[in-house]
NUDOVO-198452 format. One record per atom (N, C-alpha, C): z, x, y. Coordinates in steps of 0.001 Angstrom, whole numbers, plus 500000, padded with zeros to 6 digits. Atoms other than C-alpha are relative to their C-alpha. Layout:
residues N
ZXY...
***
This chain:
residues 267
499847499047501272488991506705502952501408498630498468498839500450500983491111505400499723500883500526499043499271499216501186494055506012497954499549499723497920500279500056501530493202506922494219498614500909499901501101498993499418489516508415495443500267502101499261500338498819499978488567511688494466499461500833500699501244499311499255486603514019496573499949501992499694500100499503500365485419516837496136500036501631501550499454499172499142486137519920498804499329499846501234500496499712498925483015519781501092499715498171500084499615501271500131483829515820500792501100498965500871498308500877499644486641514927502686499757499311500630499973501293499608487048511892503449500574499564501411500178500818499037486871510617506919500678498995499989499738501193499935488824507531508568500422499583501347500185500266498621488742505266511789501774500387500233498844499138499415491785506709514174500993498714500007498715500757499861494944504433513674500668499415501409500639500439498015495209504781518124499787498839499891500351500910498988492478503696519476499169499100499209501321501113500862490389502184516376498718499542500374501405499354499114487591503426518933499188501593499013500233499223500345487119506288517200500645500483498281500311499734501317486286508229513774501738501892499796498442498546500197490040510864512511499124500825498508501035499357500443487523513648511403500494501611499667499281499192499824488323516461509639499211501805500522501169499092498869487713519724511193500367501204498911499730498734500452487061522720509024500127501350499827499407499552498625487930524963511089501092500782499610497735500773499644491823523748510287499645500575497945499847500006501166491591524212506173500420501364499733499775498720501109493477525303503832500797500021498703499612500295501798494186526307500198501110500016499954498163498622500744497444527448498805500231499314498491499163499921500935498317527529495498501662500265498850498970500600500273501092525735493723501074500123498332499505499952501292502192526920490657498120499862498745501036500341501207500056527080486580499553498826498746499077500535501319498945525181484594498349500049498966501218499616501134496731524790481020498850498731500493500237501073499537493477522137481642499559500214497549500727499938501417492550521347477630499317498411500076500022501683499943490409518713477125498196500187498447500747499113501565487633518416473433498163498902501372501197500750498706483670517765475216498651500744498158501068499686500839481062517871472778500565500323497978499161498783501055483599518510469606500027501620499692499186498036499679484352521940470829501059499704501409498409500331499117488016522315472580499570501849501753499954499187498655487717524530475955501498499813500815498974499621499306490385525470477742499858501865500792499930499040498267491295527104481553500978499629500360498742499312498787494550528879483722499345498903500420500140500226498654494559526606486956500734500049500300499687499840499536496239527174489415499873498333500919499841500813499585497541523806490674499563499651502060500703500328498482495902523289494659500732499213500673500128501336498890497238521723497674499077500739501421500809500258499242494775520835500064499851499838501712499766501602498860495911520429504190498340500435500895501578500151498661492822519746506648500240499548501325499950500178499820493038519532509748499875498962501029501248501149500009492154516121511326499712499364501577499185499796498470491268515200515154499252498565500248501529500699499227489054511947516980498989499959500677500794499905499309486294511347517442499305499578502030500162500420498589486579509779520619500942500821500960499627498410499226487401512682523290500996498957501005499620500854498825489072510121525783501622499312499270499707500239500964491437509407522257501545501255499897499454498302500271492262512940521276501017500001499545498618499908500707494718512153518236499937500893499055500111499328500661495098514836515899501534499038498820499309500559500843496651514258512785500023501778498322500781498729500684496560516321509166500322499020498922500052500049501087495884515184505564499299501378498992499737499443501099496969516931502231499179499170498901500315500360501563495506516704498957500105500379499218499413498735500650496156518003496129498873499902498571501448498997500909493505519919493439499803499213498738499842500163501616493036518531489555498739500326499558500445498637500128491073520769487475498827498366499036500412501051501225488109517706485584498836501089498935501321499409500541485809519294482401499115499728500286501144499849500035482986519910482018499678498575498769500265500619500350480993517433481301498132499487499560500987500535500915477542515328480305498646500926501621500723499843499017475975515857484072500949501443500973499386498196499597478324519620484698500148500581498903500219498516501218477767522446483054502188500578500333498275498868499734481261523919484120500999498908500692499270500208499292484822522782485349500053499788501209499797499610497592485494521477489241501382499023500091498647501237498636488060520553491424500488499117500708500564501371499589488425517234492528501552499501501139498552500601499289491183516345495294499805498312500409499837501803499850492745512448496000500944500511500931499494499624499101494682512637499035501661499163499480498571500870499933498549512008499250501238500682501169499513500237499214499602512145502275499045500546501207500729499683498058497780511604506069501100499759501057499451500847498193499698511345509214498568500487500837498866501594499521498977509574511415498984498444498744500911501347501739498189506083508149499237499644500982501612500957499213494820504862508611500436498584499547499896501381500774494793501481508202499333499072499024501429500079500887494510499727504974499102498563500130500556500711499256493806496700506479500175499287501889501088500131499452491990495582509790501023498493500778499456500274499457494643494697512539499413499177500658500502501561499800493650491073513882501024499480501568500409499646498825493781490508517767501271498230499353499085500981499684495000487433516431501696499261498591498637498987501475498076488924513554500640499289501627499305499008498872501215488618515463500539501646500304499391498722499271502900491297517510500530500253498975499004500338500229505402491190515584499868500740498201500778500239501271503109490993511935499573501759500534500867498869500162500979494220513014501292500924500283499134497919499600504242496704514041500488500076498498498938500104501370505790496079510233498776500835499559502387499086500348501331496812509249500542500724499510499495498549499460502230499793511039500550500881498705498700499275500102505354500667509477499399500536499010500542500345501229504207499447506191498834501891499494500801498837500066501085502242506397500418501296499498499523498548500213502909505372507053501124500192499076497896499977501651506166504717504553498813500387498939500729500334502076503008504510501069500038501206500274500357497906500466502104508310501820501280500584499788497795499715499855505860508972502127501407499267499208498889500678500878508002506407499946498907499109499604500328500911500709505896504238497830501858498563500198498886501044500305509538502192497307500444499990501247499754500852498394510356501814501378498628499203500075501200501632500381506878500039501417499706499261499389499982501570499656507378497766499660500787498932500075498763501067499544510876496412500666499328500222501337500693500363498448508262497027504507499777498320499820500610500540500341505889494832503154501313498600499204498726501133499606509086492506501911500186499656500668499666500847498830510200492195505013498247499663500968501973500934499232506402491497506459499545498623499486499643501603500601507181488405503813500465499178501266499051500573499071509962487380505964499446499211500786500501499232499111508724488281509332498624499052500186501628501544499944505509486041508165500578498385500122498790501514500077508050482773507680500306500076501304499847500914499200509263482794510519499441499962501159501707500997499164505777482655512663500032499340499559500603502034501145504893479988510050501186499015500848498573501390500524508307478222510954501064499198499568498928500385500465510127478579508391501410500016499325498223499353500253514111478218508531500533501126499866499827498636501015515475481368507557501783499641499834497882499457499208519024480280508539500356498000499830499730501479501089520718476853506744500534498986500523499093500447498440521639473958509163499855498639498993500254501603499868522483470073508661499021499032500458502014500909499930520445467160508937499844499720501122500339499196498650521224467559513094499651500509499819501002498357499366519419470707513100501696501411500018497952498698500352523399472775512920500272501120499007500019499229500803523449475786511456501259499894499254498080499754501630526038476030508025499484501600500211498784498840500198528604478870508294500474500429498943499624499404501093529884481233506100500672499582500269497913500079500419534021481362505662499328501165501140499605499304499560533100484682507685499567499610502507501336500120499313531317482623510193498795500581500683501211499905500018528363483428510332498982498994499604501038501139501052524895481494509584499779500025499018500251499649501580524038481029505810498690500399500378501136500864500937520652482488505058499652499649499272500743500255500799518375481076503552499104500945498873499183499150500590517485483305500227497892500242500636500842499438499935514008484569500356498271499056498901501077500944501515512514482307497354500467498817500122499774500984499887513737479787499064498880499503501031500658500058498379511611480220502414498848500154499743501625500329500332508171480612499833499574498417499335499729501544499875509361477329498357500008498956501234500237501693498224508969475298501654498621500761500294501555499316499785505590477551502340499539498362499830500816500057500838504241476217499451499814497784500369499895502172499713504823472378500829498172499490501230500454499960498905502961472574503605497934499925500265501263500955499836499471471854502561499042500906498367501013498738501568496594473803499363500248501059500246500370499265499868496044476376501526501325500859499808499173499249499395498934477856502563501467500116498512499678499867501244500312476705498919498816501797498930500189498775501352498323479676496740499653500907501481499193498568499456499201482384500387501592499945499172498904499475499924502529481661499384500782500169497900500294498685501659501831482434494836499274501527500828500506498423499139500388485845496983501027500742500697499065499515499033503188486251499179501408499932499159498830499246501179505751486396495744499383500979499215500113499242500506504294488088494019500744501686501036499769498702499216504892490867497082501282500298499972498329500999500304508810489025497021500842500990498725499245499430501686508904490164493056500388502253501054500214497875500003507621494399494395501063500243500835499930499477499306509993494514497125501359499773499423498736500285500880513158493501494900500711501142499538500059499442500786512149496006493323499713501300500307500002499052498801512057498155495601501178499459500199498773500503500080515669497419496278500793500965499438499348499425500888517132497470494124500693500460498553500080499514501305516189499285490697499780501482500458499799498569500496516104502923489840498441500394500165500812499830500250513081502816488665499069500973500881500773499738498794510267504735490398498835498992499801501326501139499565507358502357492041498731500796500319501805499883500351503772502588490998499540500448501090500747500004498521502243503834494535497957498983500042500862501248499978499297501712493190500004498387500186499360501315500701500678498583492277500863500483502480499003499945499114502754499302496104498547499467500780501020499923498615498575499789497935498856498519499742500936501732500654497050495983495845501547499037500886499083500496498758500145494682497948500451499735501490499667499423498938500175496451500747497843498076500440501311501282499668495973494383500562500691498855499677500100501709500520496966490567499117501415499633501591499949500344499020499307490811502336499227500347501138500913500276498900496303491198504826499801499273498931500599500885499969494463489381503064500045498749500240498596500819499735497439486508503031499777499155501803499609499986499056497050487515506793498676499037501285502127500377499780493143486740507164499927499410499626499890501028500414493704483853505755500277499063500791499580500941499708496100482171507316499619499881501991500430500046498720495236483379510814497924500113499993501520499355499498491263484432510373499130498175499320501433501030501551489916481387507328499842501163500181500643498737502024489248483913504824500990499378499483499873500033500812489068482921501743501051501179499118499711498927501042491327485048499217498833499965498806501016500261500591488567485866496996500757501231498497500026499326501338488656487414493061500967501272500027499008498374499589490506490562494003501241500278500143499147499823500277492917489213494897500793499239499407498961500757501032494347487064492671499780501118498708499702499381500414493245490147490327501400501162500800499335499373499255495382491839492785501577500002499874499251500954499687498484489052492791500443500541498087500048500107501484497852489072488319500765501851499406499709498804500217498622493263488841501579500192500087498588499980498971501788493021490736500983499170499268498847500535500720503353490628489093500601500451498712499462499291501972502854492227485444501164500714500568499243499044499440504495495024486928501750499626500057498226499912499120508276493556489070499876498185499637498952500710500236508381489912487953500148500545498933498814499248501124511358489464485884499498499966498575501205500300501251509052487307483900499664500184498538501705498938501670506175489392482464501125501945499335499430499009500868508817492102482151500558499783498643499363500428501224510913490157479188498176499514498755500943500198500981507388490110477559500305501564499492500362498124500078507331493870477960501175500348498537498624499682501798508796495695473941500780500987500425498808499579500383511910496442473760499717501060499720500432498516500932512238500165472724502035500221500244
***
């Protein structure tokens, strides 16, 4: 299953079972239910002729079940139907559906045995949050970056030259900002420097998710998840970051890096 993709009613997507990771979550057609939620007017222009059609928004609910009988995990997939106008390939308007909620959440990237248990736990939580609360998902991935820095041996608390934690006025260890931790990570070699730049983009998204009232763009959150997965693969599986990852980093920075936001037209 891929976020943002559209499917016909006869092409309900399946995905790897996140519980056993041996079976496939398959749709049970008998458990399919369509509900109309409202009416909208679809307008389009085709070959210089206009068409207009009344359309009741549809929600498609599908029961899912793991194909692995020893697992037997069950779930629910909800998809939103949108009316597409006729084109050169079809003479009539057609309704296509895109996933808007699914439980159990599919794994957006493979959680390898080499990855720390703490990282895989946070990743699973982020996968679930993606479908219900993109802002919380963005913040969860940022937490994942913090935990990754822990796993990579980057200090999270200020220490003196003897390695003794510096305390605040309240007697608590002074934390090191994620920004500074990533900067320290950059110094550990060229590979980790490249990974650090990728993780920095997630930090900007996480900051926006935590402190802004603006709506967080779901597609950008998805890109952040995949960037995080690519960084894990680089660090623990020695899989180089590809061009798609670099594009995603630029996309995240465009939306949430403060320096990029300053370039936006002012209204």
